[in-house]
N, C-alpha and C positions, 0 to 999 in steps of 0.2 A: 556440619558446615559444608562438607564435601558434597553431600546430596543436594543441598541448597544451591551451591555453585554450579553443579551439573544441570540442575533444573533450570536455573537462570540462563545458562548457556544455550540450552535447547529453546527456551522462550525467545532469546535474542535471535536465534537462527530462524525461528518461526516468523518473527517480526520482519526480518530481512527478506525472507522468501516471499511473504505476502506483499510487502512493499514493492519488491522487484517485479512480481507478477502483475500487480496493478499498474505500475509504471509501464511495463511492456505492453499491456493491453491498451493503455491510453496512447502510447507511441504508435502502435499499429493502427488504431482508429485515426489518429492524426495523419499518418501516411496515406491511408485510404481516402481520407477527406481531401488531401492535397492532390491526389491523383484524379479525383472526381471533379476538380475545379473546372469551370466556374459554378456548376450546378451540383451541389451536394445532395444526394438523395435523402428524403425525409427519414427513412429508416436508419440511415447512418447517423444522422443528427440525433435521433432518439437514442441510439446506442451510445453515442458520445455523452449525452446528458445523463443517461442511466449510469454509465461507468464513472463519470465524475461524481455523481450523487453517492454512489456506493462507496467510492474511495473516501470522500469527505466524511461519510458517516463512520468509517473505521478509524480515522485519524486519532480521535480522542482515546480510544482503547489502546491503540498501538503506542501512543505517547505515554499513557499511564503505565503500561508494561515496562517501558524503558525507564521511566522515572522510578518505579518500584525497585527495579534491579539496581539502579544507581544508588538508591538509599541502602539496600541490603549489602552492596559491595563497599559502602562507605565512600562513595564518590561525590556525595553531596554533603 
């Protein structure tokens, strides 16, 4: 059980780090977009759409990881 708990803790840390990184990336793009107003360059918009798309595609896996850990820890 100790190994499982340690592994789960590392998995949660990975989820947290990935989520924070993606949020930071989106926040930086948003700031750059605000600074570029009123004309946001097309490459910046492409970067924003790409970042959103990549983040959205990862959400189910991250949620699944958290859900599995909750089950293993008896939180559900």
